[in-house]
C-alpha positions in Angstrom: -11.9 14.0 29.5 -11.8 10.5 28.4 -10.7 7.5 30.6 -6.9 7.7 31.0 -4.3 5.5 32.0 -6.7 3.4 34.4 -3.9 1.4 36.1 -1.6 4.4 36.4 -4.4 6.4 38.1 -4.7 3.9 41.1 -1.8 5.8 42.8 -3.7 9.0 43.0 -6.7 7.5 45.0 -4.1 5.6 47.1 -2.5 8.7 48.4 -5.6 11.2 48.3 -8.1 8.7 49.8 -5.8 7.5 52.6 -3.9 10.6 53.8 -2.5 8.5 56.7 0.0 6.7 54.3 3.4 7.8 54.9 2.7 9.6 57.9 2.1 7.0 60.6 3.5 8.0 64.0 5.5 10.9 62.5 7.7 8.6 60.5 8.1 8.4 56.7 6.4 5.0 55.9 6.8 3.9 52.4 3.6 1.9 51.4 3.5 -1.3 49.6 1.7 -1.2 46.4 0.2 -4.3 44.7 -1.0 -4.6 41.3 -3.4 -7.7 41.0 -1.6 -9.1 44.0 1.8 -8.6 42.6 4.2 -6.5 44.6 5.2 -3.4 42.7 9.0 -2.7 42.9 10.6 0.6 42.2 14.1 1.9 42.8 12.6 5.4 43.9 9.9 5.3 46.6 6.7 7.3 46.3 6.8 10.5 48.3 4.2 12.8 50.0 5.1 16.3 50.0 3.6 19.1 51.8 1.6 16.3 53.9 -1.0 16.0 51.3 0.4 15.7 47.8 1.9 12.2 46.5 4.3 12.3 43.6 5.5 9.2 42.2 8.4 8.2 39.9 7.6 7.8 36.3 9.2 4.4 36.0 6.3 2.9 37.5 4.4 3.8 34.3 7.2 2.3 31.9 7.9 -0.8 33.9 4.3 -2.0 35.3 1.5 -0.4 33.2 3.0 -0.4 29.7 2.5 3.2 28.7 5.1 5.0 26.6 6.9 7.9 28.0 8.6 10.6 25.7 10.9 13.3 27.3 11.3 16.7 25.7 14.5 18.0 27.0 14.3 21.5 25.6 10.9 22.1 27.1 11.4 20.0 30.2 8.1 18.1 29.5 7.4 14.6 29.9 4.7 12.9 27.8 2.7 9.7 28.9 0.8 8.2 26.1 -0.5 5.2 24.4 -2.2 4.7 21.0 -5.4 6.8 22.1 -4.5 8.9 25.0 -1.8 11.3 26.6 -0.8 13.2 29.5 1.5 16.0 29.1 3.3 17.4 32.2 5.9 20.0 32.3 8.3 20.2 35.0 7.3 22.8 37.6 4.1 23.6 35.8 0.7 23.4 37.5 -1.0 23.1 34.1 -1.2 19.6 32.6 -2.5 18.7 29.1 -4.8 15.7 29.2 -5.6 14.7 25.6 -4.5 18.1 24.6 -7.0 19.8 27.0 -5.5 22.3 29.8 -6.2 20.8 33.3 -5.0 22.4 36.5 -3.1 20.5 39.1 -2.5 21.0 42.8 1.3 20.4 42.4 3.6 19.9 39.5 5.8 17.2 38.4 9.5 17.8 39.6 13.0 16.5 38.7 14.7 15.2 41.7 18.4 13.4 41.2 17.6 12.9 37.3 14.2 11.1 38.2 11.0 12.6 37.0 8.4 12.6 39.9 4.8 13.2 38.7 1.7 14.1 40.8 -1.4 12.1 40.4 -4.4 13.5 42.4 -5.6 15.4 39.3 -6.3 12.4 37.5 -8.3 10.6 40.3 -11.5 11.2 38.8 -10.6 9.0 35.9 -9.6 6.1 37.9 -10.7 3.0 36.3 -9.5 0.2 38.8 -10.5 -1.2 42.1 -8.5 -0.3 45.2 -8.3 -2.1 48.6 -6.4 -0.4 51.4 -5.2 -2.5 54.3 -4.3 0.0 57.0 -2.5 -2.6 59.2 0.2 -3.3 56.7 -0.1 0.1 54.9 -0.6 -1.7 51.9 -2.7 -0.9 48.7 -3.9 -3.7 46.4 -5.1 -2.7 43.1 -7.2 -4.8 40.6 -7.8 -4.5 37.2 -11.6 -4.9 36.2 -11.5 -8.2 34.3 -14.3 -8.9 31.8 -17.1 -11.2 33.0 -16.3 -15.0 32.1 -19.0 -16.5 29.9 -19.9 -20.1 29.9 -18.7 -21.4 26.7 -21.5 -21.7 24.0 -21.4 -23.1 20.7 -20.0 -20.8 18.0 -22.5 -18.5 16.4 -21.2 -16.3 13.5 -21.3 -12.7 14.5 -23.6 -10.4 12.9 -21.9 -7.8 10.3 -21.0 -4.5 11.9 -21.3 -2.7 8.6 -22.3 -2.8 4.9 -20.5 -1.7 1.9 -22.8 0.5 0.0 -20.8 1.6 -3.1 -17.6 1.3 -4.6 -16.3 3.6 -7.2 -12.9 5.0 -8.9 -12.6 8.8 -8.6 -10.8 9.1 -12.0 -7.4 10.2 -10.3 -5.8 7.9 -7.9 -8.5 6.8 -5.5 -11.0 4.0 -5.1 -13.7 5.3 -3.0 -15.6 2.8 -0.7 -18.8 4.1 1.0 -20.4 2.1 3.9 -22.9 2.0 6.6 -22.0 1.0 10.1 -18.7 0.4 11.1 -15.8 -1.3 9.2 -12.1 -2.2 10.1 -10.3 -3.2 6.8 -7.0 -4.9 7.5 -3.7 -3.9 6.3 -3.4 -4.4 2.4 -1.0 -6.6 1.0 0.6 -7.3 -2.3 0.8 -10.3 -4.5 2.5 -11.1 -7.9 2.1 -13.1 -11.0 -0.2 -11.1 -11.7 0.5 -8.0 -9.9 -2.4 -6.8 -7.5 -3.4 -5.5 -4.1 -5.6 -7.3 -1.8 -7.8 -5.6 1.0 -9.9 -7.7 3.3 -12.5 -6.2 5.4 -14.0 -8.6 8.0 -17.2 -8.5 9.4 -19.0 -6.7 6.7 -21.6 -7.2 4.2 -23.0 -5.6 1.0 -25.9 -3.6 0.6 -28.9 -4.7 -1.5 -27.5 -2.5 -4.6 -24.0 -4.1 -4.4 -25.3 -7.6 -3.8 -27.5 -7.4 -6.8 -24.5 -6.9 -9.0 -23.1 -10.5 -8.1 -23.8 -12.7 -11.2 -20.7 -14.9 -10.1 -18.2 -15.2 -7.4 -17.0 -11.5 -7.9 -17.9 -8.2 -9.4 -15.4 -6.7 -12.0 -15.0 -3.1 -12.4 -12.6 -2.3 -15.3 -10.5 1.0 -15.0 -9.3 3.3 -17.8 -6.9 6.1 -17.8 -4.8 5.1 -14.8 -1.2 4.3 -15.4 -1.1 1.2 -13.0 -4.8 0.3 -12.0 -6.5 -1.9 -14.5 -9.4 -3.1 -12.8 -11.1 -3.6 -9.3 -12.8 -6.8 -8.1 -14.8 -7.2 -4.9 -16.3 -10.5 -3.7 -17.7 -12.1 -0.5 -14.7 -13.5 0.9 -16.4 -15.3 3.7 -20.0 -15.6 4.5 -19.7 -17.3 8.2 -18.5 -14.8 9.6 -19.2 -12.2 6.9 -16.2 -10.6 5.3 -15.5 -8.8 2.0 -12.5 -8.7 -0.1 -11.3 -6.1 -2.7 -8.6 -6.7 -5.1 -7.0 -4.0 -7.4 -5.4 -5.6 -10.4 -2.3 -3.6 -11.5 -0.3 -3.4 -14.7 2.5 -1.7 -12.9 4.0 -1.5 -9.3 2.1 0.9 -7.0 2.0 1.6 -3.3 -1.3 2.1 -1.4 -2.5 3.9 1.6 -5.8 3.6 3.5 -7.8 6.9 4.7 -10.8 6.3 6.7 -13.4 9.2 7.8 -17.1 9.5 8.4 -18.8 6.9 6.1 -16.0 6.5 3.6 -12.9 4.6 3.1 -10.4 6.0 0.6 -8.0 3.5 -1.1 -5.1 5.8 -2.6 -2.7 4.6 -5.2 0.7 6.2 -5.7 3.7 5.4 -7.6 6.3 3.1 -5.5 9.3 5.1 -3.9 12.5 4.7 -6.0 15.0 2.5 -4.1 17.8 4.5 -2.5 21.0 4.6 -4.5 23.9 2.7 -3.0 25.9 5.3 -0.7 29.8 5.5 -1.4 32.0 4.9 1.4 32.8 8.3 3.2 36.3 9.7 2.6 38.5 9.6 5.8 40.0 13.2 4.9 36.8 15.0 5.6 33.8 15.0 7.9 30.6 17.1 6.7 29.4 19.6 9.0 25.7 19.0 10.0 23.2 21.0 8.0 19.9 22.4 9.2 18.3 21.5 5.9 18.8 18.4 3.5 21.4 18.6 0.9 19.9 19.4 -2.6 19.4 16.3 -5.0 18.6 17.3 -8.6 16.9 14.2 -9.3 14.7 13.5 -6.3 11.0 14.1 -6.2 9.8 14.9 -2.7 6.7 13.8 -1.2 4.8 16.2 0.9 1.8 15.4 3.1 -0.6 18.3 3.8 -2.7 17.5 6.7 -6.0 19.6 7.0 -6.7 19.0 10.8 -10.1 17.8 12.0 -12.9 17.3 9.5 -16.4 15.6 9.1 -17.8 15.0 12.5 -15.0 16.6 14.2 -15.4 20.6 13.3 -12.6 21.8 15.6 -12.7 25.0 17.2 -15.8 27.1 16.6 -15.1 30.8 15.0 -16.5 33.6 16.8 -17.8 34.5 13.2 -21.3 33.0 12.9 -21.4 29.4 11.4 -17.7 29.3 10.9 -15.6 26.4 12.0 -11.9 25.4 12.1 -12.3 22.4 9.6 -13.3 24.7 7.1 -10.3 26.8 7.3 -8.0 24.0 7.6 -9.3 22.4 4.4 -9.4 25.6 2.3 -5.7 26.4 3.0 -4.8 22.8 2.5 -6.4 22.5 -0.9 -4.8 25.9 -1.9 -1.2 24.7 -0.8 -1.8 21.6 -2.9 -3.0 23.5 -5.9 0.4 25.6 -5.6 2.6 22.5 -5.1 1.1 20.7 -7.9 2.9 23.3 -10.0 6.4 22.4 -8.6 7.9 19.7 -10.7 10.0 18.3 -7.9 7.3 18.0 -5.1 4.5 15.5 -5.0 1.7 16.8 -2.5 -0.6 14.5 -1.0 -3.9 15.3 1.3 -4.5 13.2 4.1 -8.1 14.7 4.1 -9.0 15.7 0.8 -12.6 16.7 1.6 -14.8 17.1 4.5 -14.4 13.9 6.1 -13.2 12.5 9.4 -9.9 10.9 9.3 -8.5 9.5 12.6 -5.0 10.7 14.0 -3.8 7.1 13.4 -4.7 7.2 10.0 -3.0 10.4 9.2 0.2 9.0 10.5 0.1 5.8 8.6 -0.8 7.7 5.4 2.2 9.8 5.8 4.5 6.8 6.7 3.0 4.3 3.8 3.6 7.1 1.4 7.2 7.6 2.4 6.4 11.3 2.9 9.5 13.5 3.0 7.7 16.3 4.9 4.4 16.7 6.9 2.5 19.8 7.4 -0.6 19.8 9.6 -2.8 23.1 9.3 -4.9 24.3 12.1 -6.5 27.3 13.8 -6.4 27.7 17.5 -8.7 28.8 20.1 -8.8 30.3 23.9 -11.0 31.1 26.7 -9.6 34.5 26.6 -10.8 36.2 23.5 -8.1 38.6 23.7 -5.4 36.1 22.9 -4.0 36.5 19.4 -1.2 35.3 17.1 0.5 32.6 15.0 2.4 29.7 16.1 4.1 26.7 14.8 4.6 23.4 16.8 7.0 20.5 16.4 7.7 17.4 18.6 10.8 15.5 17.6 14.2 17.3 17.6 14.7 16.5 13.8 11.6 18.6 12.9 13.1 21.8 14.6 14.9 23.4 11.5 11.7 22.7 9.4 9.6 24.5 12.0 11.9 27.5 12.2 12.0 27.7 8.3 8.2 27.4 7.6 7.2 29.5 10.8 9.4 32.6 9.3 7.2 32.5 6.3 3.8 31.6 7.8 3.8 34.4 10.5 4.8 37.0 8.1 1.7 36.1 5.8 -0.6 35.9 8.7 0.2 39.4 9.7 -0.6 38.3 13.2 1.4 38.4 16.5 4.3 36.2 16.5 3.9 33.5 19.2 7.2 31.8 18.2 8.1 28.2 17.4 7.0 25.8 20.4 7.9 22.1 21.3 4.7 20.2 22.2 3.5 16.6 21.7 0.9 16.3 19.1 0.4 12.8 17.7 0.5 13.5 14.1 3.8 15.3 14.4 5.0 12.9 17.2 4.5 9.6 15.6 5.2 10.5 11.9 8.9 9.7 11.1 9.6 12.6 8.6 10.1 16.3 9.5 6.7 17.2 10.9 5.2 20.6 11.9 1.6 21.6 13.2 0.8 25.2 12.1 -1.8 27.3 14.2 -2.6 30.1 12.2 -4.5 32.4 14.7 -7.1 32.3 17.2 -10.9 31.6 16.1 -11.9 32.9 19.6 -10.4 36.3 18.4 -12.7 38.4 16.3 -9.6 40.0 14.4 -7.9 36.7 13.9 -11.1 34.8 12.6 -11.6 37.7 10.1 -8.1 37.2 8.9 -8.3 33.5 8.7 -11.6 33.4 6.8 -10.5 36.2 4.4 -9.5 34.3 1.0 -6.8 36.9 -0.1 -5.2 36.1 3.5 -5.6 32.5 2.9 -3.8 32.6 -0.4 -1.0 34.4 1.3 -0.8 31.6 4.0 -0.7 28.8 1.2 2.1 30.6 -0.5 4.1 31.0 2.6 3.7 27.5 3.5 4.9 26.6 -0.1 7.8 29.1 0.2 8.7 27.4 3.7 8.7 23.8 2.2 10.8 25.0 -1.0 13.5 26.7 1.2 13.8 23.9 3.5 14.1 21.3 0.7 16.5 23.8 -1.1 14.3 24.2 -4.1 13.8 28.0 -4.0 
């Protein structure tokens, strides 16, 4: 497991390494907790149960440590998360999910007087702070590990962390930038008069091949055959520190999204979303009933993001079939879904991962948001240490995705022909942080030989793709 919630974890060490806390002289002593010498206050005191396990109110996390907390009422699950990590604790369940890995606990989270109390011992191994215990006062002093303070030195330009090796237009909607090392492009921004999109990439240089193309301040690459993209220009935006600038000259408005994986940056152009029509004031006589699916709109073009899980250096689960990996199944079905959706006049499909490249979870979420997707479908295959486990399941996180999950699962499980493991609520980043109805499909278990044979059968994949499309169309009332 990765390091997780280093400040949160101090509490587990406090109450596991110092068992005398709260038990002195047979009285219920409540220890004082200090973070960087500041006393931590909480309206609900930590508790020691069974004379050995400590549970603390989740409020400590939200008020003092800065992690987000999501409560899933239907499954009685609390998720502690930030941009990179998460712990999922189900009330009265001794199995936790730490970055989606199952981890056993000695005691579960509980609900007490509408307060969630969480156990912390199981995360002690990942503790990332220094703890000082003062037994006389029953106090724990916790300190973050500060970065060493360096003597100020004259400014020296940092060495570039990466090099751009090629820039090309794929003939459809994407500008592909290949690179070596590491790059961290800034958020694109738009300018008018003339219309253009600007992308700055700090701390990078150009390969010798690209550098040789510079005969002036910039290199111009004319584009033909695109409805909006006229030209791509790239330049040395700064030499100290090194930085590159890419400019996309436009003849019409366009939206842009970045997807990065492996050593490839994809700059994807899309038609801008149409502004919403003014909504007339509702009639006071009637109030429409809630609907599980959106009302039909004879004009609307729906954007659907198809997300092929894993990819590139992240192969996902390994199949029991020789040489097969989850990323291959995910991409194969995603491409089939897109091919079918391309035939639908009122659906615009977009792939978050169009080939075998690694795309971060954050970039998948950003891609869907930037393209104002109406639906998000993430395609995966499952795995389990028990090779007998089999079946198809569909996940959602936010309540507004439940109706979509029910509809698409109905079609999907019928197409796989595997055991129906039902629709479940769980926190996965790509379906939690997206803002449109979003589902994650687990087609079957690659750890099971029968499931694997189905998943890597092309005829079965075609049925799955058709089922996903059928679910999308039914939910959008386009069938």
